[in-house]
N, C-alpha and C positions, 0 to 999 in steps of 0.2 A: 340663881335657884328658881325653882318655882315650889311651892306649897298647894295641895289641894286640900281644900277643909270644905268638908259636908256638915251640912248644918241637921243635928238630928236633934237638937235640945228645946223645940216647942212643946207646947204643952196637948196638941192634936185635939182641940176642944171637939170639934165638928166629928171625929172621927172615932174618939172615945178611947183611944189606946195609941199607942208610942206608933208613929207611922214608919219610920224606917223597919220597923222588925216586921211589918203588916206582908204577910205572905202575898206573891205577883207570881204565880206560874209554878206555885212550891217552893219559890226561896224567896227570902225576906227583900222589900224595895233595896234596903241599900246595899246588897249585893249586887242588883243589877246598875246599881249607879256604879259601885266597885267595877265593874269588870268593864263600864264603858271610860273610865277613868285611867285602865290600867296603864303601868308606864309614862303617864301624861306627865308627871311631875315628880321630883327628887325626893318627893315627902308626900305623905297623907294624914289628913288629922280627921279625926271624928269630934265635934264639939256634941256632948252629950251630957245630959245631969243623969244618967244612969249608964255609966261605966261599965259595971257589970253584966248588963246586958249584952254589952256589945265586945267584951273582951274576947270572945273567941274566934274574931274575925284578925286580930294579930297586927292593928295598927295602932298608932298613938291616940291616945283617947284623950279629952280635954274637956274638962267641965266649966260651965259658964262663969264669969267670974263673980257676976251677980246672975244669981238664977230667977229663971220667969219674969225676966226685967223687959224681952220684947227683942225683935230683932236686930235692933240698932248694936244692943249691949251684947247680942251672941257675935256680933262683925266683929267686935270689939274683942271680944275673946279670940275668935278664929287668927287676925290680925297681929296680938299680941303673942297667942303661942306659935305662929308660923317662924320657920327657920329661915324661909324662903324672901327675896325682896319684891317678889310678884306672888301674887296668892287668888287662887281660881278658888271662887267662893259658891258652894252650889248647896239645894236644898235636898234632902235627904228623899224627897218625896215627889221627886221628878225622874222615872225611869227610862223616859226617852229621849236624853240628851244627844245632840247630836257632835259627833267627835270632830266631824271636818268643821263646824263653826267653833268650838271650844276651841280648837287648834288656830282658829282665824285669832280670837280672842286675845290668846296667848304670845301669837306674833305682832299685835297692835301693843300689848302691854308696855314697853319701852316708849311709846309715843303721850302718853296720857297715865294722869294717877289713878282713874278710874276707866277702863273700858267697860262696856255696858249695850247689851240689845237694849231696844227700845221695839216693843211689839205690842201691836195694836195701839198704841199711842202710848203704852206705859214704861217704864222701868222695870227691866229683871234684875234687881239685885242681886239674887239669890243664884243666879246666872251668870256670873260678872270677875272680871280680873282687877285686883287693889292692888296698890303700890304701898306695901306696908307701912314704910317710913312715913311718905305725904302723906297718907290716908288717916292713920293712926291719930296724929295730934289734933289734925281738923275733926275727927270722928269723935275724941275724947271731949273737945270743948262745945260739941254739939250736943254732949250726953250732961255736962256740966250746967248748960245753958236751960235743961229740961225738955229737950226735943227729942220726940219720939220716932218722926219718921226715919226709916232706915236711909233715905236720901236728905235728910237735912243738913249734910256736912257738904253736899254737891259744889254749893257755891265756893266753898271755901278751896276746891280743888280743880285740878286740870280735867273734866270730862272727855270722854271720845264716844261717841253713839254708834254701833251698830244699826244698823235703819233695815226697812224691810226689804229693801231689793237684797241687801247682803243677806239676809235672812232668811228670804225666798229660794236663794242659790245656795246655803249652802245647807240648808234644811227644807228640800221641798215639801216633804210631808206636814210642815209646821207643826212638828211633834215636842219639840226639845220642851217647851213652855208647858207643856201637858203636867197638871201635878193633881195628884190625889188627895183631895181631904175630906171626901164622905165616901161612904159605901157605894153608893151608885158609880162615883170614878174610879172605886177600886173594878168593878165590875165593867166598866169600860175598858179600863187598862187591859182586862184579860184579853176581851174583843180584839182591843188592839194589836195585842201580843200573837193570837191565834191568827190574825189576817197576815 
């Protein structure tokens, strides 16, 4: 079973408002992402500390175990709440995720505890598939040790990296990892959609 967990619990400090509900081409960002993951998993979760604002979507909403504790704690919430053994975790502010790339990550999931793209030398932890059972204990140990970085538990689990060559093949435009943190990036996303 696969759970798709969309992280919409961040503080959005640079944007100044809840990013998941920002309008892009007339509809909230979260709806763009939901359309791209439609029927991809057996269950969809939205991790949010403002469930009343997302209730109209008709999907399961989960509040962070520890609100405003960062991305690693948000990932803990997603894995804890997921019914699926595999959990595809996505950020709510990435409206252009590539479905072929997501399907590729899901296909690779049985081979490792974490299947994660590495884009321009950086891991993309909010665009990855996690084995709930193998990652949750390692992640909780990292939190107990005071770790803050979302990849801090990676040395304790088996990680499969999807590199640049595969990313270029599955997402030729390279737009999967475009995320919206500022009003300028929202304007850029509008232009990208118009094209």
